Backbone as CSV, one residue per row, in Angstrom:
resi,resn,N_x,N_y,N_z,CA_x,CA_y,CA_z,C_x,C_y,C_z
1,MET,-0.855,-31.293,-14.778,-2.064,-30.568,-15.118,-2.379,-30.862,-16.578
2,SER,-3.632,-31.225,-16.828,-4.003,-31.542,-18.196,-4.005,-30.281,-19.057
3,GLU,-3.831,-30.490,-20.347,-3.828,-29.352,-21.272,-5.196,-28.679,-21.295
4,LEU,-6.275,-29.485,-21.185,-7.629,-28.926,-21.167,-7.794,-27.994,-19.967
5,PHE,-7.379,-28.463,-18.778,-7.502,-27.621,-17.588,-6.629,-26.386,-17.711
6,ALA,-5.437,-26.528,-18.244,-4.547,-25.376,-18.404,-5.196,-24.328,-19.311
7,ASN,-5.836,-24.772,-20.376,-6.523,-23.838,-21.278,-7.729,-23.185,-20.605
8,LYS,-8.514,-23.981,-19.861,-9.679,-23.446,-19.152,-9.227,-22.442,-18.088
9,LYS,-8.149,-22.788,-17.391,-7.622,-21.909,-16.353,-7.168,-20.579,-16.959
10,ARG,-6.468,-20.651,-18.072,-6.001,-19.435,-18.743,-7.189,-18.591,-19.182
11,MET,-8.201,-19.251,-19.743,-9.393,-18.555,-20.211,-10.114,-17.883,-19.037
12,LEU,-10.248,-18.604,-17.925,-10.929,-18.055,-16.754,-10.177,-16.851,-16.187
13,LYS,-8.852,-16.961,-16.122,-8.051,-15.820,-15.646,-8.252,-14.609,-16.546
14,GLU,-8.260,-14.824,-17.842,-8.450,-13.715,-18.777,-9.826,-13.081,-18.609
15,LEU,-10.864,-13.903,-18.387,-12.211,-13.372,-18.193,-12.311,-12.562,-16.907
16,ILE,-11.728,-13.082,-15.842,-11.763,-12.356,-14.569,-11.004,-11.041,-14.693
17,LYS,-9.863,-11.075,-15.362,-9.105,-9.833,-15.573,-9.892,-8.850,-16.430
18,ALA,-10.645,-9.359,-17.420,-11.462,-8.481,-18.261,-12.566,-7.819,-17.438
19,LEU,-13.195,-8.584,-16.540,-14.198,-7.995,-15.651,-13.551,-6.935,-14.758
20,HIS,-12.378,-7.255,-14.251,-11.641,-6.309,-13.405,-11.346,-5.018,-14.176
21,ALA,-11.081,-5.149,-15.465,-10.753,-3.984,-16.295,-12.002,-3.219,-16.734
22,GLY,-13.199,-3.764,-16.414,-14.420,-3.025,-16.705,-15.313,-3.600,-17.783
23,ALA,-15.010,-4.798,-18.265,-15.878,-5.415,-19.275,-17.279,-5.585,-18.704
24,HIS,-18.289,-5.424,-19.539,-19.674,-5.552,-19.081,-20.005,-7.035,-18.898
25,PRO,-20.580,-7.401,-17.735,-20.888,-8.813,-17.477,-21.748,-9.480,-18.545
26,ASP,-22.705,-8.743,-19.115,-23.571,-9.352,-20.136,-22.781,-9.819,-21.347
27,GLU,-21.675,-9.132,-21.634,-20.845,-9.504,-22.781,-20.037,-10.771,-22.501
28,MET,-19.966,-11.174,-21.256,-19.088,-12.269,-20.854,-19.811,-13.603,-20.652
29,LYS,-21.139,-13.616,-20.689,-21.898,-14.816,-20.320,-21.457,-16.069,-21.064
30,GLU,-21.446,-16.016,-22.373,-21.119,-17.207,-23.156,-19.684,-17.662,-22.905
31,LYS,-18.789,-16.715,-22.779,-17.390,-17.064,-22.527,-17.230,-17.725,-21.159
32,PHE,-17.968,-17.218,-20.157,-17.911,-17.835,-18.828,-18.483,-19.250,-18.865
33,LYS,-19.576,-19.455,-19.593,-20.153,-20.798,-19.702,-19.104,-21.784,-20.214
34,GLU,-18.397,-21.370,-21.254,-17.370,-22.229,-21.847,-16.219,-22.467,-20.873
35,ALA,-15.776,-21.409,-20.210,-14.629,-21.525,-19.307,-14.950,-22.370,-18.082
36,LEU,-16.186,-22.286,-17.575,-16.535,-22.975,-16.339,-16.962,-24.425,-16.542
37,GLU,-17.206,-24.801,-17.781,-17.605,-26.176,-18.040,-16.478,-27.118,-17.630
38,ASP,-16.807,-28.096,-16.825,-15.858,-29.106,-16.346,-14.797,-28.564,-15.396
39,ILE,-15.045,-27.405,-14.782,-14.128,-26.858,-13.774,-14.868,-26.812,-12.452
40,GLY,-14.219,-27.258,-11.398,-14.838,-27.256,-10.084,-14.309,-26.144,-9.195
41,ALA,-14.792,-26.137,-7.978,-14.432,-25.093,-7.014,-12.929,-25.068,-6.739
42,LEU,-12.294,-26.223,-6.669,-10.858,-26.266,-6.383,-10.061,-25.553,-7.464
43,GLU,-10.397,-25.829,-8.719,-9.667,-25.187,-9.816,-9.895,-23.679,-9.830
44,ILE,-11.134,-23.268,-9.561,-11.431,-21.832,-9.533,-10.681,-21.160,-8.388
45,SER,-10.608,-21.828,-7.237,-9.872,-21.234,-6.114,-8.387,-21.111,-6.447
46,LYS,-7.844,-22.048,-7.235,-6.441,-21.949,-7.653,-6.234,-20.735,-8.557
47,VAL,-7.184,-20.503,-9.461,-7.099,-19.328,-10.339,-7.154,-18.059,-9.495
48,GLU,-8.083,-18.020,-8.547,-8.207,-16.841,-7.685,-6.928,-16.626,-6.870
49,GLU,-6.364,-17.703,-6.353,-5.118,-17.603,-5.591,-3.993,-17.038,-6.461
50,GLU,-3.899,-17.503,-7.693,-2.871,-16.993,-8.606,-3.067,-15.506,-8.888
51,LEU,-4.313,-15.096,-9.066,-4.583,-13.679,-9.312,-4.145,-12.824,-8.117
52,ILE,-4.386,-13.317,-6.913,-3.958,-12.600,-5.706,-2.433,-12.544,-5.652
53,GLU,-1.784,-13.677,-5.967,-0.316,-13.697,-5.981,0.250,-12.747,-7.027
54,GLU,-0.507,-12.518,-8.118,-0.070,-11.609,-9.171,-0.364,-10.150,-8.835
55,GLY,-0.987,-9.913,-7.672,-1.193,-8.541,-7.226,-2.621,-8.043,-7.186
56,MET,-3.595,-8.866,-7.590,-4.984,-8.422,-7.512,-5.415,-8.487,-6.041
57,PRO,-5.953,-7.397,-5.504,-6.375,-7.399,-4.090,-7.449,-8.449,-3.824
58,MET,-7.393,-9.076,-2.638,-8.353,-10.109,-2.263,-9.785,-9.564,-2.310
59,GLU,-9.963,-8.300,-1.896,-11.292,-7.694,-1.927,-11.829,-7.647,-3.356
60,GLU,-10.948,-7.397,-4.323,-11.353,-7.348,-5.717,-11.738,-8.736,-6.212
61,VAL,-11.021,-9.761,-5.781,-11.375,-11.130,-6.163,-12.762,-11.459,-5.622
62,ARG,-13.041,-11.058,-4.375,-14.369,-11.306,-3.796,-15.439,-10.542,-4.580
63,ARG,-15.163,-9.279,-4.926,-16.119,-8.490,-5.696,-16.374,-9.156,-7.051
64,LEU,-15.328,-9.677,-7.654,-15.484,-10.331,-8.944,-16.261,-11.642,-8.830
65,CYS,-16.195,-12.308,-7.668,-17.057,-13.477,-7.438,-18.510,-13.046,-7.569
66,ASP,-18.837,-11.892,-6.971,-20.194,-11.369,-7.077,-20.536,-11.032,-8.515
67,VAL,-19.560,-10.494,-9.258,-19.806,-10.143,-10.656,-20.033,-11.400,-11.480
68,HIS,-19.176,-12.418,-11.294,-19.400,-13.602,-12.127,-20.657,-14.353,-11.701
69,LEU,-21.114,-14.182,-10.469,-22.414,-14.708,-10.072,-23.521,-13.950,-10.805
70,ALA,-23.394,-12.636,-10.893,-24.388,-11.820,-11.603,-24.449,-12.185,-13.081
71,VAL,-23.319,-12.572,-13.640,-23.283,-12.963,-15.048,-24.258,-14.118,-15.294
72,PHE,-24.391,-15.013,-14.324,-25.221,-16.195,-14.507,-26.599,-16.109,-13.870
73,ARG,-26.886,-15.058,-13.120,-28.183,-14.939,-12.449,-29.334,-15.084,-13.460
74,GLU,-29.253,-14.371,-14.554,-30.300,-14.418,-15.572,-30.436,-15.820,-16.154
75,SER,-29.313,-16.446,-16.462,-29.356,-17.805,-17.022,-29.996,-18.782,-16.043
76,LEU,-29.680,-18.630,-14.773,-30.262,-19.513,-13.764,-31.770,-19.335,-13.699
77,MET,-32.204,-18.088,-13.663,-33.633,-17.816,-13.551,-34.381,-18.290,-14.796
78,LEU,-33.790,-18.120,-15.978,-34.419,-18.595,-17.211,-34.492,-20.117,-17.245
79,SER,-33.588,-20.767,-16.523,-33.572,-22.229,-16.481,-34.496,-22.786,-15.405
80,GLY,-35.198,-21.887,-14.704,-36.146,-22.330,-13.690,-35.560,-22.474,-12.300
81,VAL,-34.333,-22.037,-12.102,-33.718,-22.116,-10.778,-34.196,-20.917,-9.966
82,LYS,-34.785,-21.187,-8.817,-35.246,-20.113,-7.943,-34.078,-19.654,-7.084
83,VAL,-33.823,-18.359,-7.096,-32.712,-17.795,-6.342,-33.259,-17.140,-5.075
84,ASN,-32.941,-17.707,-3.925,-33.291,-17.133,-2.624,-32.001,-16.682,-1.975
85,GLU,-31.915,-15.404,-1.676,-30.688,-14.891,-1.086,-30.865,-14.660,0.405
86,LEU,-29.749,-14.736,1.120,-29.764,-14.375,2.529,-30.186,-12.913,2.630
87,PRO,-30.815,-12.521,3.743,-31.218,-11.120,3.880,-30.050,-10.157,3.647
88,GLU,-28.897,-10.494,4.161,-27.704,-9.698,3.903,-26.896,-10.468,2.869
89,ASN,-26.762,-9.887,1.673,-26.101,-10.613,0.602,-25.228,-9.684,-0.213
90,ARG,-24.589,-10.287,-1.208,-23.666,-9.592,-2.105,-22.587,-8.890,-1.288
91,GLU,-22.419,-7.578,-1.451,-21.329,-6.914,-0.731,-21.571,-6.868,0.775
92,ASN,-22.798,-7.131,1.221,-23.108,-7.152,2.655,-23.183,-8.565,3.215
93,ALA,-22.799,-9.542,2.417,-22.886,-10.937,2.849,-22.009,-11.167,4.068
94,PRO,-22.505,-11.956,5.008,-21.683,-12.263,6.185,-20.513,-13.167,5.812
95,CYS,-19.433,-13.016,6.501,-18.263,-13.862,6.277,-18.575,-15.274,6.753
96,CYS,-18.027,-16.250,6.064,-18.242,-17.646,6.436,-17.354,-18.079,7.599
97,GLY,-16.367,-17.252,7.926,-15.451,-17.608,8.999,-14.176,-18.266,8.512
98,SER,-14.014,-18.362,7.204,-12.823,-19.002,6.664,-11.761,-17.996,6.235
99,GLY,-12.187,-16.824,5.829,-11.270,-15.836,5.272,-10.355,-15.189,6.296
100,ALA,-9.409,-14.427,5.782,-8.460,-13.654,6.595,-7.721,-14.534,7.609
101,ALA,-7.479,-15.765,7.252,-6.735,-16.720,8.083,-7.439,-17.058,9.389
102,VAL,-8.747,-16.809,9.480,-9.478,-17.162,10.699,-9.507,-18.675,10.869
103,ARG,-9.864,-19.403,9.815,-10.021,-20.846,9.936,-8.740,-21.565,10.366
104,PRO,-7.596,-21.278,9.750,-6.397,-22.007,10.175,-5.955,-21.684,11.607
105,VAL,-6.242,-20.476,12.070,-5.760,-20.061,13.385,-6.799,-20.269,14.479
106,TYR,-8.070,-20.001,14.160,-9.144,-20.080,15.152,-10.262,-20.995,14.650
107,ARG,-9.988,-22.279,14.642,-10.947,-23.238,14.079,-12.305,-23.196,14.769
108,ASP,-12.332,-23.091,16.091,-13.613,-23.068,16.806,-14.427,-21.831,16.444
109,LEU,-13.771,-20.687,16.356,-14.456,-19.458,15.964,-14.967,-19.576,14.526
110,SER,-14.155,-20.117,13.649,-14.549,-20.302,12.255,-15.797,-21.179,12.161
111,LEU,-15.821,-22.264,12.915,-16.975,-23.162,12.925,-18.206,-22.443,13.473
112,LYS,-18.032,-21.662,14.531,-19.148,-20.923,15.136,-19.740,-19.922,14.139
113,ILE,-18.889,-19.191,13.437,-19.350,-18.199,12.455,-20.090,-18.894,11.318
114,ALA,-19.508,-19.951,10.775,-20.134,-20.665,9.653,-21.468,-21.269,10.065
115,THR,-21.546,-21.812,11.273,-22.788,-22.412,11.767,-23.885,-21.361,11.897
116,LYS,-23.532,-20.177,12.381,-24.516,-19.102,12.529,-25.091,-18.713,11.169
117,VAL,-24.240,-18.541,10.185,-24.711,-18.180,8.842,-25.536,-19.315,8.254
118,LEU,-25.070,-20.532,8.418,-25.779,-21.697,7.898,-27.177,-21.795,8.501
119,ASP,-27.298,-21.510,9.796,-28.606,-21.543,10.455,-29.557,-20.488,9.896
120,GLN,-29.020,-19.374,9.392,-29.841,-18.309,8.817,-30.289,-18.622,7.395
121,ALA,-29.616,-19.539,6.747,-29.929,-19.853,5.351,-31.326,-20.458,5.271
122,PRO,-32.236,-19.830,4.489,-33.620,-20.294,4.453,-33.835,-21.571,3.635
123,VAL,-32.876,-21.916,2.798,-33.072,-23.056,1.900,-31.815,-23.901,1.811
124,SER,-31.998,-25.064,1.241,-30.892,-25.943,0.922,-31.072,-26.327,-0.542
125,PRO,-30.085,-26.254,-1.366,-28.697,-25.990,-1.005,-28.416,-24.497,-0.827
126,LEU,-27.456,-24.237,0.010,-26.899,-22.898,0.122,-25.840,-22.817,-0.973
127,VAL,-25.986,-21.863,-1.862,-25.092,-21.748,-3.010,-24.180,-20.553,-2.797
128,THR,-22.898,-20.756,-3.051,-21.933,-19.686,-2.878,-21.046,-19.566,-4.105
129,SER,-20.518,-18.369,-4.288,-19.575,-18.150,-5.388,-18.143,-18.111,-4.871
130,CYS,-17.952,-18.450,-3.610,-16.619,-18.422,-3.003,-16.207,-19.846,-2.617
131,PRO,-15.094,-20.333,-3.137,-14.681,-21.701,-2.807,-14.347,-21.888,-1.328
132,PHE,-13.867,-20.834,-0.661,-13.580,-20.941,0.769,-14.876,-21.103,1.554
133,CYS,-15.913,-20.350,1.168,-17.217,-20.470,1.827,-17.811,-21.859,1.593
134,GLN,-17.679,-22.345,0.377,-18.227,-23.669,0.065,-17.607,-24.721,0.980
135,PHE,-16.297,-24.650,1.152,-15.634,-25.610,2.023,-16.059,-25.424,3.475
136,ASN,-16.021,-24.182,3.962,-16.276,-23.948,5.385,-17.725,-24.231,5.762
137,PHE,-18.669,-23.862,4.899,-20.071,-24.176,5.189,-20.310,-25.686,5.148
138,SER,-19.679,-26.373,4.213,-19.807,-27.839,4.147,-19.249,-28.483,5.408
139,TYR,-18.124,-27.975,5.864,-17.512,-28.484,7.090,-18.428,-28.239,8.283
140,ALA,-19.000,-27.031,8.367,-19.898,-26.703,9.479,-21.139,-27.594,9.448
141,ALA,-21.691,-27.840,8.265,-22.860,-28.715,8.148,-22.514,-30.120,8.623
142,TYR,-21.346,-30.592,8.240,-20.888,-31.924,8.654,-20.707,-31.989,10.172
143,LYS,-19.995,-31.009,10.729,-19.678,-31.026,12.162,-20.914,-30.863,13.042
144,THR,-21.924,-30.134,12.564,-23.120,-29.894,13.374,-24.255,-30.854,13.057
145,GLY,-24.053,-31.714,12.077,-25.088,-32.667,11.703,-26.240,-32.037,10.934
146,SER,-26.007,-30.877,10.358,-27.045,-30.204,9.581,-27.321,-30.978,8.297
147,ASP,-28.590,-30.977,7.893,-28.935,-31.640,6.637,-28.878,-30.686,5.450
148,LYS,-28.473,-29.437,5.687,-28.357,-28.477,4.586,-27.183,-28.849,3.700
149,LYS,-27.417,-28.711,2.419,-26.381,-28.980,1.428,-25.757,-27.664,1.000
150,ILE,-24.494,-27.711,0.655,-23.762,-26.534,0.203,-23.306,-26.825,-1.221
151,ALA,-23.508,-25.861,-2.101,-23.126,-26.054,-3.492,-22.310,-24.864,-3.967
152,TYR,-21.376,-25.156,-4.835,-20.606,-24.090,-5.473,-21.389,-23.636,-6.698
153,ILE,-21.408,-22.364,-6.967,-22.234,-21.771,-8.006,-22.053,-22.441,-9.365
154,THR,-20.835,-22.817,-9.710,-20.640,-23.418,-11.036,-21.343,-24.764,-11.152
155,ASP,-21.471,-25.498,-10.044,-22.195,-26.765,-10.087,-23.661,-26.539,-10.423
156,ILE,-24.257,-25.509,-9.812,-25.646,-25.184,-10.066,-25.837,-24.669,-11.500
157,ILE,-24.910,-23.844,-11.932,-24.983,-23.294,-13.282,-24.926,-24.419,-14.308
158,LEU,-24.000,-25.344,-14.132,-23.865,-26.434,-15.107,-25.088,-27.331,-15.100
159,GLN,-25.689,-27.544,-13.907,-26.929,-28.330,-13.848,-28.030,-27.610,-14.611
160,ALA,-28.115,-26.294,-14.423,-29.166,-25.513,-15.073,-28.976,-25.460,-16.583
161,LEU,-27.728,-25.454,-17.025,-27.444,-25.354,-18.456,-27.530,-26.697,-19.166
162,SER,-27.514,-27.779,-18.389,-27.535,-29.119,-18.992,-28.931,-29.510,-19.434
C-alpha cells in the first residue's frame, strides 16, 4: 500500500468517525474533498469494511454514506451537476441486492433486485454512494445489456471539482 493511500485512508477514516461523532457536514466539505481526491470506490469500501470490523454498525456506515453524499450535494449543484434522485431515496432507497450476503448466496435474486432498481432509474449515470451498489448495478447493467452507466459518487464529485 502506498504511503499516499495510507494517509488518505487514515484521513477518510477520521472524517467518517467525526461525522459519526456528530460533526456538522458543512464543516467537513473541504477535508472530504482532500481525502477523496485520487481514491476510488474500492479504497472507500476497504475503509468502510475496516470501520465495520472495528465495531461500527453496518447501518451506521450506510447512514454515513448518505451524510458524505450530502456533504457534496451543494458542491455538485454549484458545479452545474443536475441531481435526479430515485423516487425512494436516502434512508428509503431500495437495496441493490448486494447487501446482507444476498449476492454471494443468491446471485439470481441479487441480479433480479438490481435490475428492477436499475429499470426505475430515470437517468444515466446512476450515481451511488455505496461501493457495493456501484458494483452490483454495474453487473446488472452488463448482464441485462442495459446502456445505463453506473458511477460512484466520488468519481462525479472529482469531475465536478476539476
